[in-house]
PABA-815049 format. One line per field, with one value per residue: residue number from 1; residue in three letters; x, y, z of N, C-alpha, C in turn. Coordinates in Angstrom, 1 decimal. Each point is the difference from the previous one (the first is absolute). Last residue first. Layout:
BEGIN
k: (NUM ...)
r: (ALA ...)
n.u: (X ...)
n.v: (Y ...)
n.w: (Z ...)
ca.u: (X ...)
ca.v: (Y ...)
ca.w: (Z ...)
c.u: (X ...)
c.v: (Y ...)
c.w: (Z ...)
END
This chain:
BEGIN
k: (228 227 226 225 224 223 222 221 220 219 218 217 216 215 214 213 212 211 210 209 208 207 206 205 204 203 202 201 200 199 198 197 196 195 194 193 192 191 190 189 188 187 186 185 184 183 182 181 180 179 178 177 176 175 174 173 172 171 170 169 168 167 166 165 164 163 162 161 160 159 158 157 156 155 154 153 152 151 150 149 148 147 146 145 144 143 142 141 140 139 138 137 136 135 134 133 132 131 130 129 128 127 126 125 124 123 122 121 120 119 118 117 116 115 114 113 112 111 110 109 108 107 106 105 104 103 102 101 100 99 98 97 96 95 94 93 92 91 90 89 88 87 86 85 84 83 82 81 80 79 78 77 76 75 74 73 72 71 70 69 68 67 66 65 64 63 62 61 60 59 58 57 56 55 54 53 52 51 50 49 48 47 46 45 44 43 42 41 40 39 38 37 36 35 34 33 32 31 30 29 28 27 26 25 24 23 22 21 20 19 18 17 16 15 14 13 12 11 10 9 8 7 6 5 4 3 2 1)
r: (PRO GLN LYS GLY GLN GLU ARG GLN LYS ARG VAL PRO GLU ARG VAL PRO THR VAL PRO GLU VAL PRO GLU ALA SER GLU ARG VAL ALA ILE GLY ASP LEU VAL MET SER LEU TYR GLN ARG ALA ILE GLU ASP PRO SER HIS GLN GLY GLY PRO ARG TYR TRP SER ALA ALA VAL TRP VAL THR ASP ARG VAL PHE ARG TYR THR LEU ARG ILE ASP LEU ASP GLU ARG PHE VAL GLU GLY ALA VAL GLY ARG GLU LEU THR SER LEU TRP ALA LYS GLU PHE LYS ARG GLN SER GLU ALA LEU PHE GLY PHE ARG GLU GLN ALA VAL LEU GLN ARG SER GLU LYS GLN TYR ILE ALA VAL ALA ALA ARG HIS ARG ASP ILE GLU ARG PHE SER GLU THR VAL LEU ALA GLU LEU THR GLU ARG PRO GLY LEU GLU ALA ASP LEU VAL THR ASP TYR GLY ASP TRP LEU GLU ASP LEU PHE THR ARG LEU ILE GLU GLU LEU MET SER GLU LYS SER ASP PHE HIS TYR TYR LEU SER GLY ALA LEU MET GLY ALA HIS ASP ALA ILE LYS ARG VAL THR THR ALA ASN TYR GLY GLN GLU ALA PHE VAL GLU ALA ALA THR GLY LEU LEU GLU ARG ARG ARG GLU PRO SER ALA THR VAL GLN PRO LYS LYS LYS THR SER MET)
n.u: (23.0 -2.5 -3.3 -5.0 -3.8 0.1 4.0 0.5 -1.7 2.7 3.2 -1.1 -0.4 3.3 1.3 -4.1 -2.7 -1.9 -3.1 -0.3 -1.0 -1.7 0.5 0.5 4.2 2.2 -1.1 -0.2 1.3 1.0 3.1 4.6 2.3 2.2 4.6 3.7 1.3 3.3 4.5 2.1 1.1 4.0 3.9 0.9 1.9 4.2 2.8 2.7 0.2 -0.4 -4.3 -4.3 -5.2 -3.9 -4.0 -1.7 -3.1 -4.7 -2.3 -1.8 -3.9 -4.3 -2.0 -2.1 -4.0 -3.9 -1.8 -3.0 -4.5 -2.8 -1.6 -1.4 -0.5 -1.1 1.7 5.4 4.1 0.7 -3.8 -2.2 -2.3 2.3 3.7 -1.0 -0.9 3.4 2.1 -2.2 0.4 4.0 0.3 -2.8 1.3 3.1 -1.6 -1.9 2.9 2.1 -2.5 -0.1 3.6 0.5 -1.6 2.1 -0.6 -4.3 -1.7 -1.6 2.7 3.1 -0.5 0.8 4.6 4.1 2.6 1.8 3.1 4.5 3.0 1.9 3.8 4.4 2.6 1.7 2.6 -1.3 -4.5 -1.4 0.4 -3.3 -3.9 0.5 -1.1 -4.6 -2.4 0.6 -2.4 -4.4 -0.7 0.2 -3.6 -3.5 1.6 2.0 1.0 2.4 -1.0 0.0 4.2 2.0 -1.8 1.6 4.1 -0.3 -1.9 2.4 2.4 -2.1 -0.9 3.5 0.9 -3.0 0.1 3.1 -0.6 -3.1 1.8 2.6 -2.2 -2.0 2.6 1.8 2.1 4.9 4.5 1.8 -0.8 2.7 3.0 -1.4 0.4 5.1 3.1 0.9 -3.6 -3.1 -2.0 -3.5 -4.4 -2.6 -1.9 -4.2 -3.4 -3.8 -3.7 -3.7 0.7 2.3 3.8 2.9 -0.5 1.4 4.7 2.2 -0.4 3.0 4.2 0.3 -0.1 3.9 3.0 -0.8 1.6 4.5 1.3 -0.9 1.8 -1.3 -1.1 -1.1 -0.5 0.2 -2.0 -0.8 0.8 -1.1 0.1 -1.6)
n.v: (56.0 4.4 3.0 -1.1 -2.0 -4.3 -0.7 1.8 -2.3 -3.5 1.2 0.8 -3.9 -3.0 -1.0 -1.3 0.2 -2.0 -1.0 -1.5 -3.5 -2.4 -3.6 -4.3 -3.6 -3.9 -4.0 -5.1 -3.0 -1.1 2.5 -0.2 -4.2 -0.8 1.6 -1.8 -4.5 -0.7 0.2 -3.5 -3.9 -0.1 -1.4 -4.7 -2.4 2.4 3.5 1.2 -4.4 -5.0 -2.6 2.1 2.2 1.3 -2.6 -1.8 2.6 -0.1 -1.5 3.1 2.6 -2.6 -1.2 3.5 1.6 -2.5 0.1 3.4 -0.4 -2.7 2.2 4.8 4.1 3.3 0.0 0.1 -2.3 -1.5 -1.5 -4.3 -2.0 0.4 -2.9 -4.4 -1.1 -0.7 -4.1 -3.4 -0.3 -2.0 -4.9 -2.3 -0.2 -3.4 -4.5 -1.1 -0.5 -4.1 -3.3 0.1 -2.2 -4.8 -2.6 -1.7 -4.1 -0.2 4.3 4.7 3.6 2.6 4.4 3.9 0.8 2.4 4.3 0.7 -3.3 0.3 3.0 -1.7 -2.6 2.1 1.7 -1.8 1.3 4.2 0.6 -1.1 3.4 3.2 -1.3 0.2 4.2 1.0 -1.9 1.9 3.8 -0.7 -1.4 3.4 2.6 -2.2 -2.6 -4.7 -5.4 -4.0 -2.8 1.8 0.5 -3.9 -1.7 1.9 -1.6 -3.9 0.2 1.2 -3.5 -3.3 1.4 -0.2 -4.2 -1.9 1.6 -2.0 -4.5 -0.5 0.8 -3.3 -3.4 0.8 -0.5 -5.0 -3.9 0.3 -1.0 -1.8 2.4 3.5 -1.1 0.7 4.2 2.2 3.9 4.5 2.9 2.3 -2.6 -2.9 1.5 0.3 -4.2 -1.8 3.5 4.7 3.3 -0.2 2.4 5.1 3.4 1.1 -2.9 -4.5 -0.8 -0.3 -4.0 -3.8 -0.3 -1.5 -4.7 -2.4 0.1 -2.9 -4.6 -0.8 -0.7 -4.1 -4.0 -3.4 -4.6 -3.9 -5.4 -4.1 -3.8 -5.3 -4.9 -5.3 -5.7 -5.5)
n.w: (-14.3 2.5 0.6 -1.4 2.7 2.3 2.3 4.2 3.5 1.7 3.2 4.6 2.9 2.1 4.6 3.5 4.8 4.8 4.8 5.3 4.3 5.0 4.0 3.0 2.2 0.7 -3.7 -2.4 -4.1 -4.8 -2.7 1.5 -0.8 -4.2 -0.8 2.2 -1.3 -3.5 0.8 2.0 -2.5 -2.4 2.3 0.6 -3.6 -1.7 -3.3 -3.9 -2.8 -0.4 -2.0 -2.3 -1.6 -2.2 -0.6 4.2 3.2 0.8 4.0 3.5 -0.7 -0.1 4.2 2.4 -1.4 0.9 4.3 0.9 -1.3 2.6 4.1 1.0 3.9 3.9 4.6 0.8 2.6 3.9 2.8 0.3 -3.5 -4.2 -0.9 -1.3 -4.4 -3.0 -0.2 -2.4 -4.8 -1.9 -0.3 -3.1 -4.7 -1.1 -0.6 -3.9 -3.7 -0.4 -2.0 -4.7 -2.2 -0.5 -3.8 -4.1 -2.6 -2.7 -3.1 -0.2 1.9 -2.7 -2.1 2.7 1.3 -2.2 0.6 4.5 1.4 -1.5 2.2 3.9 -0.6 -0.8 3.8 4.8 3.8 1.2 0.9 4.3 3.6 0.6 2.4 4.7 2.0 0.5 3.8 4.3 1.2 1.5 4.3 3.4 0.8 2.4 4.4 1.3 -0.1 -2.3 -3.9 -4.3 -2.0 -1.6 -3.9 -4.0 -1.9 -2.5 -4.2 -3.8 -1.9 -3.0 -4.4 -3.4 -1.7 -3.1 -4.4 -3.0 -1.6 -3.5 -4.2 -2.2 -1.7 -4.1 -3.9 -0.4 1.9 2.8 0.6 -4.2 -4.0 -1.6 -3.6 -4.5 -2.0 0.1 2.2 2.4 1.8 -2.8 -3.3 1.3 0.3 -4.0 -1.7 1.7 -0.7 0.3 -0.4 3.3 4.3 0.4 -0.2 3.8 3.8 -0.6 0.2 4.1 2.7 -1.1 1.8 4.4 0.8 -0.7 3.7 3.6 -0.3 1.0 4.5 2.2 -2.9 -3.7 -2.9 -4.0 -2.3 -4.1 -3.2 -0.7 -2.4 -1.2 -1.6 -1.7)
ca.u: (0.3 1.3 1.0 1.1 -0.2 -1.1 0.0 0.7 -0.9 -1.2 0.6 0.1 -1.1 -0.1 1.1 1.0 -0.2 1.0 0.4 -0.3 0.9 -0.3 -0.3 -0.8 -0.8 0.1 0.9 -0.8 0.1 -1.0 -1.3 -0.4 -0.6 -1.3 -1.1 -0.3 -0.9 -1.4 -0.5 -0.2 -1.1 -1.2 -0.2 -0.7 -1.3 -0.2 -0.7 0.3 0.0 1.3 0.8 1.0 1.0 1.3 0.2 0.8 1.6 0.4 0.5 1.1 1.1 0.5 0.4 1.1 0.9 0.4 0.7 1.4 0.7 0.2 1.1 -0.7 1.1 -0.6 -1.3 -1.1 -0.1 1.6 0.2 0.7 -0.9 -1.2 0.4 0.5 -1.4 -0.7 0.9 -0.2 -1.2 -0.1 1.1 -0.5 -1.0 0.7 0.8 -1.1 -0.5 1.0 -0.1 -1.3 0.1 0.5 -0.8 0.3 1.5 0.2 0.5 -1.1 -0.8 0.5 -0.3 -1.5 -0.9 -0.7 -0.4 -0.9 -1.3 -0.6 -0.4 -0.9 -1.1 -0.8 -0.7 -0.6 0.3 1.4 0.3 -0.2 1.0 1.1 -0.2 0.1 1.6 0.7 -0.2 0.8 1.3 -0.3 -0.3 1.3 0.9 -0.3 -1.3 0.3 -1.1 0.5 0.1 -1.4 -0.7 0.8 -0.3 -1.4 0.1 1.0 -1.1 -0.8 0.8 0.4 -1.2 -0.2 1.1 -0.2 -0.9 0.4 1.0 -0.7 -0.8 0.9 0.5 -1.1 0.0 -0.6 -0.6 -1.4 -0.3 0.5 -1.0 -0.7 0.6 0.0 -1.3 -1.2 0.1 1.1 0.9 0.2 0.9 1.3 0.7 0.5 1.2 1.1 0.0 1.1 1.0 -0.4 0.1 -1.1 -0.6 0.3 -0.4 -1.5 -0.6 0.2 -0.9 -1.4 0.0 0.2 -1.3 -0.9 0.5 -0.4 -1.4 -0.2 0.5 -1.1 0.1 0.9 -0.5 0.9 -0.8 0.4 0.8 -0.6 0.4 0.2 -0.3 1.0)
ca.v: (-1.0 -1.0 0.9 0.3 1.3 -0.1 -0.6 0.7 0.6 -0.4 -0.3 1.2 0.6 0.1 1.0 -0.7 0.6 0.8 -0.3 1.1 0.6 0.4 1.4 0.2 1.3 0.4 1.3 0.9 0.1 -0.8 0.3 1.5 0.2 -0.7 0.8 1.3 0.0 -0.3 1.2 1.0 -0.2 0.3 1.5 0.7 -0.3 -1.3 -0.2 1.0 1.4 0.6 -0.6 -0.8 -0.4 1.0 0.7 -1.0 0.2 0.4 -1.0 -0.8 0.8 0.3 -1.3 -0.6 0.9 0.0 -1.2 0.3 1.1 -0.7 -1.2 -1.1 -0.9 0.1 -0.6 0.7 0.6 0.3 1.3 0.3 -0.2 0.9 1.4 0.1 0.1 1.3 0.8 0.0 0.6 1.5 0.7 0.0 0.6 1.4 0.1 0.0 1.2 1.0 -0.1 0.5 1.5 0.5 0.3 1.2 0.0 -0.6 -1.3 -0.9 -0.7 -1.3 -1.1 -0.1 -0.7 -1.5 0.1 1.1 -0.1 -1.0 0.6 1.1 -0.8 -0.6 1.1 -0.7 -1.4 0.2 0.4 -1.0 -1.0 0.6 -0.1 -1.4 -0.2 1.0 -0.5 -1.3 0.5 0.6 -1.0 -0.8 0.7 0.2 0.8 1.4 0.6 0.7 -0.7 -0.3 1.2 0.6 -0.6 0.6 1.2 -0.5 -0.5 1.0 0.9 -0.5 0.2 1.4 0.4 -0.6 0.5 1.5 0.1 -0.1 1.1 1.2 -0.6 0.0 1.3 1.0 -0.6 0.4 0.8 -1.0 -1.0 0.6 -0.1 -1.6 -0.1 -0.5 -1.5 -0.5 -0.6 0.8 0.8 -0.8 0.1 1.3 0.5 -0.3 -1.2 -0.6 0.2 -0.6 -1.6 -0.5 -0.4 1.1 1.4 0.2 0.0 1.4 1.2 -0.2 0.6 1.4 0.6 -0.3 0.9 1.3 0.1 0.1 1.5 1.1 0.3 1.1 0.9 0.8 1.4 0.5 1.0 1.3 0.8 1.4 1.1 1.2)
ca.w: (-1.1 0.1 0.6 -1.0 -0.6 -0.5 -1.2 -0.9 -0.3 -1.0 -1.3 -0.6 -0.4 -1.3 -0.5 -1.1 -1.4 -0.7 -1.3 -0.9 -0.9 -1.5 -0.2 -1.2 0.1 1.5 0.3 0.7 1.3 0.6 -0.6 0.2 1.3 0.1 -0.8 0.6 1.1 -0.4 -0.7 1.0 0.8 -0.8 -0.4 1.2 0.1 0.3 1.2 1.3 -0.4 0.2 1.2 -0.3 1.1 -0.3 -1.3 -0.7 0.0 -1.4 -1.0 0.4 -0.2 -1.7 -0.8 0.6 -0.5 -1.5 -0.2 0.6 -0.9 -0.9 0.2 -0.9 -1.1 -1.2 -0.1 -0.1 -1.4 -0.3 0.0 1.2 1.1 0.1 0.2 1.5 0.6 -0.1 0.8 1.3 0.4 -0.2 1.0 1.3 0.2 -0.1 1.4 1.0 -0.2 0.6 1.3 0.4 -0.1 1.2 0.9 0.4 0.5 1.4 -0.2 -0.7 0.9 0.3 -0.9 -0.4 1.0 -0.5 -1.4 -0.5 0.9 -0.8 -1.3 0.4 0.4 -1.4 -0.9 -1.2 -0.1 -0.1 -1.2 -0.9 0.1 -1.0 -1.5 -0.5 0.0 -1.0 -1.3 -0.2 -0.1 -1.4 -0.8 -0.1 -0.6 -1.3 -0.2 0.4 0.6 1.0 1.2 0.6 0.3 1.2 1.1 0.4 0.6 1.3 1.2 0.4 0.7 1.3 1.0 0.4 0.7 1.2 0.8 0.3 1.0 1.2 0.3 0.5 1.2 1.1 0.6 -0.9 -1.1 0.1 1.2 0.9 0.3 1.0 1.3 0.5 0.9 -0.9 -0.2 -0.7 0.8 1.1 -0.5 0.0 1.2 0.5 -0.8 0.8 -0.2 0.2 -1.0 -1.4 0.1 0.0 -1.2 -1.0 0.3 -0.1 -1.3 -0.8 0.5 -0.6 -1.4 -0.1 0.2 -1.1 -1.0 0.3 -0.2 -1.5 -0.5 0.5 1.3 0.0 1.3 0.5 0.5 1.4 -0.1 0.0 1.1 -0.6 1.2 -0.4)
c.u: (-0.4 0.0 1.4 1.1 1.0 -0.3 -1.4 -0.1 0.7 -0.8 -1.0 0.5 0.2 -1.4 -0.3 1.1 1.2 -0.2 1.1 0.2 -0.4 1.2 -0.1 -0.3 -0.8 -0.8 -0.2 0.8 -1.0 0.0 -1.1 -1.5 -0.4 -0.7 -1.3 -1.0 -0.5 -0.9 -1.5 -0.5 -0.4 -1.2 -1.0 0.0 -0.7 -1.5 -0.3 -0.7 0.3 0.2 1.4 0.9 0.9 1.0 1.1 0.4 0.8 1.4 0.4 0.6 1.3 1.3 0.7 0.5 1.5 1.1 0.6 0.9 1.4 0.8 0.4 1.0 -1.0 0.6 -0.7 -1.4 -1.2 0.0 1.4 0.4 0.7 -0.8 -1.1 0.4 0.5 -1.1 -0.6 0.9 -0.3 -1.3 -0.1 1.0 -0.6 -1.0 0.5 0.6 -1.1 -0.6 1.0 0.1 -1.2 0.2 0.5 -1.0 0.5 1.2 0.3 0.7 -1.1 -1.0 0.3 -0.3 -1.5 -1.0 -0.8 -0.5 -1.1 -1.5 -0.8 -0.7 -1.4 -1.2 -0.7 -0.4 -0.5 0.6 1.3 0.3 -0.2 1.2 1.0 -0.3 0.3 1.5 0.5 -0.3 1.0 1.8 0.0 -0.4 1.3 1.2 0.1 -1.2 0.3 -0.8 0.6 -0.1 -1.2 -0.6 0.5 -0.5 -1.2 0.0 0.9 -0.8 -0.8 0.7 0.1 -1.1 -0.3 1.1 -0.2 -1.2 0.5 1.0 -0.9 -1.0 1.0 0.6 -0.9 0.1 -0.9 -0.6 -1.5 -0.4 0.5 -1.2 -0.8 0.6 -0.4 -1.1 -1.0 0.1 1.3 1.1 0.6 1.1 1.4 0.6 0.6 1.1 1.4 0.1 1.3 1.0 -0.2 -0.1 -1.5 -0.6 0.1 -0.4 -1.5 -0.5 0.2 -0.8 -1.3 0.1 0.1 -1.3 -0.9 0.3 -0.6 -1.6 -0.3 0.4 -1.1 0.3 0.7 -0.7 1.3 -0.7 0.3 0.7 -0.8 0.4 0.4 -0.5)
c.v: (-1.5 -0.8 -0.8 0.9 0.6 1.4 0.0 -0.5 1.2 0.9 -0.6 -0.2 1.3 0.7 0.1 1.1 -0.6 0.2 1.0 -0.4 1.0 0.6 0.4 1.5 0.1 1.3 0.5 1.2 1.1 0.1 -0.9 0.1 1.4 0.3 -0.7 0.9 1.4 0.1 -0.2 1.4 1.1 0.0 0.4 1.4 0.8 -0.2 -1.5 -0.2 0.9 1.5 0.8 -0.3 -0.8 -0.4 0.8 0.3 -0.9 0.3 0.6 -1.1 -0.5 1.0 0.5 -1.2 -0.5 1.0 -0.2 -1.1 0.3 0.7 -0.4 -1.1 -1.0 -0.7 0.0 -0.6 0.6 0.4 0.4 1.4 0.4 -0.2 0.9 1.4 0.2 0.2 1.4 0.9 -0.1 0.6 1.4 0.6 0.3 1.1 1.3 0.3 0.1 1.1 0.8 0.0 0.7 1.5 0.6 0.6 1.1 -0.3 -0.9 -1.4 -0.9 -0.7 -1.3 -1.1 0.0 -0.6 -1.3 -0.1 1.1 -0.3 -1.0 0.5 0.9 -0.8 -0.6 1.0 -0.6 -1.4 0.0 0.2 -1.1 -1.0 0.7 -0.2 -1.5 -0.4 0.6 -0.7 -1.3 0.3 0.2 -1.2 -0.6 0.8 0.3 1.1 1.7 1.0 0.8 -0.6 -0.1 1.3 0.2 -0.7 0.6 1.5 -0.3 -0.3 1.4 0.9 -0.7 0.1 1.6 0.4 -0.6 0.8 1.2 -0.2 -0.5 1.1 1.0 -0.3 0.3 1.3 1.0 -0.7 0.3 0.7 -1.1 -1.1 0.5 -0.1 -1.6 -0.2 -0.4 -1.5 -0.5 -0.5 0.9 1.1 -0.9 0.1 1.4 0.2 -0.8 -1.7 -0.7 0.2 -0.9 -1.9 -0.3 -0.3 1.0 1.1 0.2 0.0 1.3 1.2 -0.3 0.7 1.6 0.6 0.0 1.1 1.3 0.1 0.0 1.4 1.0 0.2 1.3 1.0 0.9 1.3 0.8 1.1 1.3 0.7 1.6 1.3)
c.w: (0.3 -1.3 0.1 0.3 -1.2 -0.8 -0.6 -1.3 -1.0 -0.4 -1.1 -1.6 -0.9 -0.6 -1.4 -0.6 -0.9 -1.3 -0.7 -1.6 -1.0 -0.5 -1.6 -0.3 -1.4 0.0 1.5 0.3 0.5 1.6 0.6 -0.7 0.4 1.3 0.0 -0.8 0.6 1.1 -0.3 -0.8 0.8 0.7 -0.7 -0.1 1.2 0.1 0.3 1.1 1.0 -0.3 -0.2 1.2 -0.7 1.0 -0.1 -1.5 -0.8 0.0 -1.3 -1.2 0.8 0.3 -1.3 -0.7 0.7 -0.2 -1.4 -0.1 0.5 -1.3 -1.1 0.1 -0.8 -1.2 -1.2 -0.1 0.0 -1.4 -0.4 0.0 1.3 1.3 0.2 0.4 1.6 0.8 -0.1 1.0 1.6 0.7 0.0 1.1 1.5 0.3 -0.1 1.4 1.2 -0.1 0.8 1.7 0.6 -0.1 1.3 1.0 1.0 0.7 1.3 -0.4 -0.5 1.2 0.6 -0.9 -0.4 1.0 -0.3 -1.3 -0.5 0.6 -0.8 -1.2 0.4 0.5 -1.4 -0.9 -1.2 -0.4 -0.4 -1.5 -1.0 0.2 -0.7 -1.4 -0.5 -0.2 -1.3 -1.3 -0.4 -0.4 -1.5 -1.0 -0.1 -0.9 -1.6 -0.3 0.5 0.8 1.1 1.0 0.6 0.3 1.2 1.3 0.5 0.7 1.2 1.1 0.6 1.0 1.2 1.0 0.5 0.8 1.5 0.9 0.4 1.1 1.5 0.3 0.4 1.3 0.8 0.6 -0.9 -1.3 0.6 1.5 0.9 0.4 1.2 1.1 0.2 0.5 -1.2 -0.1 -0.4 1.0 0.9 -0.7 -0.1 1.6 0.4 -0.7 0.6 -0.4 0.2 -1.1 -1.3 0.0 0.0 -1.2 -0.9 0.3 0.1 -1.6 -0.6 0.5 -0.6 -1.4 0.1 0.2 -1.3 -1.1 0.2 -0.3 -1.5 -0.6 0.5 1.5 0.2 0.9 0.6 0.5 1.2 0.0 0.0 1.1 -0.6 1.1)
END
């Protein structure tokens, strides 16, 4: 007596990306642990059983979401690093590429920020720790080259600067929305104009006269009971 196997359904690349995009948004909004396959299916407008035709578990979906994001991130980063630009130009290009990735994978970035610390303990997500090590090395070496080449200030705390730049760039995933008023490149330019003025070597080292705060007289009046 022969038995028929249940037919396997292979989603088109477009449908697969659509389902993973839906899953990423649910993971980012509700958290990985709180998200069930049923919740993802509900948001995708399908039955939970139907979703299992395409993915064997929510872990599989999360892994593919994060791998896709990191693979694209490193395609961009490696292109920048292989170009052997100066340290300032490398930093500018890395920041710009980071904002572009937030534009492409905003939900994946949010998931990575919220969940990576607990996920790295699982063998399946060991690739996250490897990516974190590569990421840190790329940024620290760029900052170190900048200090050694007298492009960045010699008193710069390299590791502290790295953490500041890393966190302030990627936190943009919490508020950035694709298709908004500013493009990723415009945001990167604004961000770099603020950061680089702080870490770059200044052309002039002339002393600046201290400025008396405008609010100081008001504070003294309040202390003396002359201001409500």
